[in-house]
DSSP file (Angstrom, degrees, kcal/mol; ACC not computed):
  #  RESIDUE AA STRUCTURE BP1 BP2  ACC     N-H-->O    O-->H-N    N-H-->O    O-->H-N    TCO  KAPPA ALPHA  PHI   PSI    X-CA   Y-CA   Z-CA
    1    1 A M              0   0    0      0, 0.0     2,-0.4     0, 0.0     3,-0.0   0.000 360.0 360.0 360.0 133.4  -11.1   -5.3   30.0
    2    2 A K        -     0   0    0      1,-0.1     2,-0.1     2,-0.0     0, 0.0  -0.760 360.0-108.8 -89.8 134.8  -11.3   -7.4   26.9
    3    3 A K        +     0   0    0     -2,-0.4    49,-0.2     1,-0.1    48,-0.1  -0.372  41.3 168.0 -63.4 137.2   -9.1   -6.3   24.0
    4    4 A N        +     0   0    0     47,-1.9    59,-2.1    59,-0.1     2,-0.4   0.180  48.1  86.6-135.6  16.5  -11.0   -4.8   21.1
    5    5 A M        -     0   0    0     46,-1.0    60,-0.1    58,-0.2    59,-0.1  -0.977  62.4-144.9-124.2 131.0   -8.3   -3.3   19.0
    6    6 A G     >  -     0   0    0     -2,-0.4     4,-2.1    58,-0.2    58,-0.2  -0.293  32.4 -99.9 -83.2 173.1   -6.3   -5.0   16.3
    7    7 A L  H  > S+     0   0    0      1,-0.2     4,-2.5     2,-0.2     5,-0.2   0.899 120.9  51.1 -62.4 -43.9   -2.7   -4.5   15.4
    8    8 A T  H  > S+     0   0    0      1,-0.2     4,-2.4     2,-0.2    -1,-0.2   0.919 110.3  49.8 -62.1 -43.3   -3.4   -2.3   12.4
    9    9 A D  H  > S+     0   0    0      1,-0.2     4,-2.2     2,-0.2    -1,-0.2   0.903 111.7  49.0 -60.3 -42.8   -5.7    0.0   14.5
   10   10 A R  H  X S+     0   0    0     -4,-2.1     4,-2.4     2,-0.2    -2,-0.2   0.908 111.1  49.0 -64.9 -43.1   -3.0    0.3   17.2
   11   11 A I  H  X S+     0   0    0     -4,-2.5     4,-2.5     2,-0.2    -2,-0.2   0.913 111.1  49.7 -64.9 -43.1   -0.3    1.1   14.7
   12   12 A I  H  X S+     0   0    0     -4,-2.4     4,-2.4     2,-0.2    -1,-0.2   0.920 111.9  48.6 -62.2 -43.7   -2.4    3.8   13.0
   13   13 A R  H  X S+     0   0    0     -4,-2.2     4,-2.4     2,-0.2    -2,-0.2   0.912 112.7  47.3 -63.9 -42.9   -3.3    5.4   16.4
   14   14 A L  H  X S+     0   0    0     -4,-2.4     4,-2.5     2,-0.2    -1,-0.2   0.898 112.0  50.5 -65.9 -39.1    0.4    5.4   17.6
   15   15 A A  H  X S+     0   0    0     -4,-2.5     4,-2.4     2,-0.2    -2,-0.2   0.914 111.8  47.3 -64.9 -42.7    1.5    6.9   14.2
   16   16 A L  H  X S+     0   0    0     -4,-2.4     4,-2.5     2,-0.2     5,-0.2   0.902 111.8  50.8 -64.7 -40.4   -1.1    9.7   14.5
   17   17 A A  H  X S+     0   0    0     -4,-2.4     4,-2.3     1,-0.2    -2,-0.2   0.917 111.8  47.3 -63.1 -42.9   -0.2   10.4   18.1
   18   18 A A  H  X S+     0   0    0     -4,-2.5     4,-2.5     2,-0.2    -2,-0.2   0.905 111.5  51.0 -65.2 -41.0    3.5   10.6   17.1
   19   19 A L  H  X S+     0   0    0     -4,-2.4     4,-2.5     2,-0.2    -2,-0.2   0.923 111.2  47.3 -62.1 -45.1    2.7   12.9   14.2
   20   20 A V  H  X S+     0   0    0     -4,-2.5     4,-2.5     2,-0.2    -1,-0.2   0.908 111.4  51.9 -63.4 -41.1    0.6   15.3   16.3
   21   21 A A  H  X S+     0   0    0     -4,-2.3     4,-2.7     2,-0.2    -2,-0.2   0.924 111.0  47.0 -61.7 -44.5    3.3   15.3   19.0
   22   22 A V  H  X S+     0   0    0     -4,-2.5     4,-1.2     1,-0.2     6,-0.2   0.926 113.5  48.2 -63.4 -44.6    6.0   16.2   16.4
   23   23 A L  H  <>S+     0   0    0     -4,-2.5     5,-2.4     1,-0.2     6,-1.4   0.875 114.0  47.5 -64.1 -37.0    3.8   18.9   14.9
   24   24 A Y  H ><5S+     0   0    0     -4,-2.5     3,-1.5     1,-0.2    -2,-0.2   0.939 112.8  46.2 -69.4 -47.4    3.0   20.4   18.3
   25   25 A F  H 3<5S+     0   0    0     -4,-2.7    -1,-0.2     1,-0.3    -2,-0.2   0.615 110.9  52.8 -76.8 -10.9    6.6   20.5   19.6
   26   26 A T  T 3<5S-     0   0    0     -4,-1.2    -1,-0.3    -5,-0.2    -2,-0.2   0.246 115.2-117.9-100.0  10.7    7.9   22.0   16.3
   27   27 A N  T < 5S+     0   0    0     -3,-1.5    -3,-0.2     2,-0.2     3,-0.1   0.732  79.5 125.4  61.2  27.7    5.2   24.7   16.7
   28   28 A V  S   <S+     0   0    0     -5,-2.4     2,-0.5     1,-0.3    -4,-0.2   0.879  80.1  34.3 -77.3 -40.8    3.4   23.9   13.5
   29   29 A I  S    S+     0   0    0     -6,-1.4    -1,-0.3    -9,-0.2     2,-0.2  -0.966  83.6 159.1-113.2 131.9    0.2   23.5   15.5
   30   30 A T     >  +     0   0    0     -2,-0.5     4,-1.3    -3,-0.1     3,-0.5  -0.786  30.7  29.9-139.0 178.7   -0.3   25.9   18.4
   31   31 A G  H  > S-     0   0    0     -2,-0.2     4,-2.0     1,-0.2     5,-0.2  -0.236 114.2 -21.9  70.5-152.6   -2.9   27.4   20.7
   32   32 A T  H  > S+     0   0    0      1,-0.2     4,-2.6     2,-0.2    -1,-0.2   0.889 138.2  53.9 -62.6 -41.8   -6.1   25.8   21.6
   33   33 A L  H  > S+     0   0    0     -3,-0.5     4,-2.6     1,-0.2    -1,-0.2   0.912 108.1  51.0 -60.1 -42.1   -6.1   23.5   18.6
   34   34 A G  H  X S+     0   0    0     -4,-1.3     4,-2.1     2,-0.2    -1,-0.2   0.904 110.6  47.8 -62.2 -42.4   -2.7   22.3   19.5
   35   35 A I  H  X S+     0   0    0     -4,-2.0     4,-2.2     2,-0.2    -2,-0.2   0.917 112.4  49.0 -65.9 -43.4   -3.7   21.5   23.1
   36   36 A V  H  X S+     0   0    0     -4,-2.6     4,-2.3     1,-0.2    -2,-0.2   0.921 112.2  48.6 -62.1 -43.6   -6.9   19.7   21.9
   37   37 A L  H  X S+     0   0    0     -4,-2.6     4,-2.4    -5,-0.2    -1,-0.2   0.857 109.3  52.7 -67.1 -34.3   -4.9   17.6   19.4
   38   38 A I  H  X S+     0   0    0     -4,-2.1     4,-2.4     2,-0.2    -1,-0.2   0.908 109.1  49.8 -65.9 -41.2   -2.3   16.8   22.1
   39   39 A V  H  X S+     0   0    0     -4,-2.2     4,-2.2     2,-0.2    -2,-0.2   0.930 112.4  47.2 -62.2 -44.8   -5.0   15.5   24.4
   40   40 A V  H  X S+     0   0    0     -4,-2.3     4,-2.7     1,-0.2    -2,-0.2   0.895 111.1  52.6 -62.7 -39.7   -6.5   13.4   21.6
   41   41 A A  H  X S+     0   0    0     -4,-2.4     4,-2.5     2,-0.2    -2,-0.2   0.894 108.3  50.0 -63.8 -40.0   -3.0   12.1   20.8
   42   42 A V  H  X S+     0   0    0     -4,-2.4     4,-2.7     2,-0.2     5,-0.2   0.914 111.2  48.9 -64.5 -42.4   -2.4   11.1   24.4
   43   43 A V  H  X S+     0   0    0     -4,-2.2     4,-2.7     2,-0.2     5,-0.3   0.924 111.6  49.8 -62.6 -44.1   -5.8    9.3   24.4
   44   44 A F  H  X S+     0   0    0     -4,-2.7     4,-2.0     1,-0.2    -2,-0.2   0.924 112.3  47.6 -59.0 -45.3   -4.9    7.5   21.1
   45   45 A A  H  X S+     0   0    0     -4,-2.5     4,-1.9     2,-0.2    -2,-0.2   0.927 113.8  46.5 -64.2 -45.5   -1.5    6.4   22.5
   46   46 A L  H  X S+     0   0    0     -4,-2.7     4,-1.8     1,-0.2     6,-0.2   0.921 112.9  48.3 -64.7 -44.0   -3.0    5.1   25.8
   47   47 A T  H  X>S+     0   0    0     -4,-2.7     5,-1.4     1,-0.2     4,-0.7   0.867 112.1  49.6 -67.0 -33.7   -5.8    3.2   24.1
   48   48 A S  H  <5S+     0   0    0     -4,-2.0    -1,-0.2    -5,-0.3    -2,-0.2   0.841 108.8  52.9 -73.4 -30.5   -3.4    1.6   21.7
   49   49 A L  H  <5S+     0   0    0     -4,-1.9    -2,-0.2     1,-0.2    -1,-0.2   0.840 117.2  36.8 -72.0 -32.0   -1.0    0.6   24.5
   50   50 A I  H  <5S-     0   0    0     -4,-1.8    -1,-0.2     2,-0.2    -2,-0.2   0.464 103.9-131.1 -97.6  -1.3   -3.8   -1.1   26.4
   51   51 A S  T  <5S+     0   0    0     -4,-0.7   -47,-1.9    -5,-0.2   -46,-1.0   0.777  71.0 109.4  59.5  30.9   -5.5   -2.4   23.2
   52   52 A F      < -     0   0    0     -5,-1.4    -2,-0.2   -49,-0.2    -1,-0.2  -0.983  47.8-168.2-140.9 127.2   -8.9   -1.2   24.4
   53   53 A C    >   -     0   0    0     -2,-0.4     3,-0.9     1,-0.1    -9,-0.0  -0.962  12.8-154.3-112.5 117.6  -11.0    1.6   23.1
   54   54 A P  T 3> S+     0   0    0      0, 0.0     4,-0.6     0, 0.0    -1,-0.1   0.719  93.5  58.4 -65.3 -18.9  -13.9    2.5   25.5
   55   55 A L  H 3> S+     0   0    0      1,-0.2     4,-1.7     2,-0.1     3,-0.3   0.809  91.1  70.8 -78.0 -29.8  -15.9    3.9   22.5
   56   56 A Y  H <>>S+     0   0    0     -3,-0.9     5,-2.7     1,-0.2     4,-0.8   0.897  95.8  48.9 -59.1 -46.5  -15.9    0.7   20.5
   57   57 A P  H  45S+     0   0    0      0, 0.0     3,-0.3     0, 0.0    -1,-0.2   0.859 108.4  56.2 -63.0 -31.7  -18.3   -1.3   22.8
   58   58 A I  H  <5S+     0   0    0     -4,-0.6    -2,-0.2    -3,-0.3    -3,-0.1   0.897 116.6  34.3 -65.3 -40.0  -20.7    1.6   22.7
   59   59 A I  H  <5S-     0   0    0     -4,-1.7    -1,-0.2    -3,-0.2    -3,-0.1   0.404 114.9-114.5 -96.9   3.2  -20.9    1.6   18.9
   60   60 A G  T  <5 +     0   0    0     -4,-0.8     2,-0.3    -3,-0.3    -4,-0.1   0.841  65.7 143.8  73.0  34.5  -20.5   -2.2   18.7
   61   61 A M      < +     0   0    0     -5,-2.7     2,-0.3    -6,-0.2    -1,-0.2  -0.808  23.3 172.8-109.8 148.1  -17.1   -2.2   16.9
   62   62 A N        +     0   0    0     -2,-0.3   -57,-0.2     1,-0.0   -58,-0.1  -0.878  12.4 178.6-153.6 117.3  -14.2   -4.6   17.4
   63   63 A T        +     0   0    0    -59,-2.1     2,-0.3    -2,-0.3   -58,-0.2   0.388  52.1 110.5-101.0   3.4  -11.0   -4.5   15.2
   64   64 A C  S    S-     0   0    0    -60,-0.3   -58,-0.2   -58,-0.2     2,-0.1  -0.574  76.6-109.7 -78.4 138.4   -9.4   -7.4   17.1
   65   65 A K        -     0   0    0     -2,-0.3     2,-0.3   -60,-0.1    -1,-0.1  -0.371  35.8-105.4 -66.4 145.7   -9.1  -10.6   15.1
   66   66 A K        -     0   0    0      1,-0.1     2,-0.3    -2,-0.1    -1,-0.1  -0.550  32.7-127.3 -72.7 133.0  -11.2  -13.5   16.3
   67   67 A E        -     0   0    0     -2,-0.3     2,-0.3    -3,-0.1    -1,-0.1  -0.653  19.4-126.4 -82.5 136.5   -9.3  -16.1   18.2
   68   68 A K              0   0    0     -2,-0.3    -1,-0.0     1,-0.1     0, 0.0  -0.651 360.0 360.0 -81.6 134.9   -9.8  -19.7   16.9
   69   69 A S              0   0    0     -2,-0.3    -1,-0.1     0, 0.0    -2,-0.0   0.436 360.0 360.0-105.8 360.0  -10.9  -22.1   19.6
């Protein structure tokens, strides 16, 4: 897999995942919405850790900085 996520994108995704986790475990968000948001948070965390978002190539997006050769 070629990296397609930049540092800012990764930080934002991790911050959102952490925020959702805190809100879920403090019972601010509950029920079906809470479960859906936790699943999205896990996906955000995993994609930011591997620096690859499978949706980005489909829509032609890349937030990774271009490497100089």
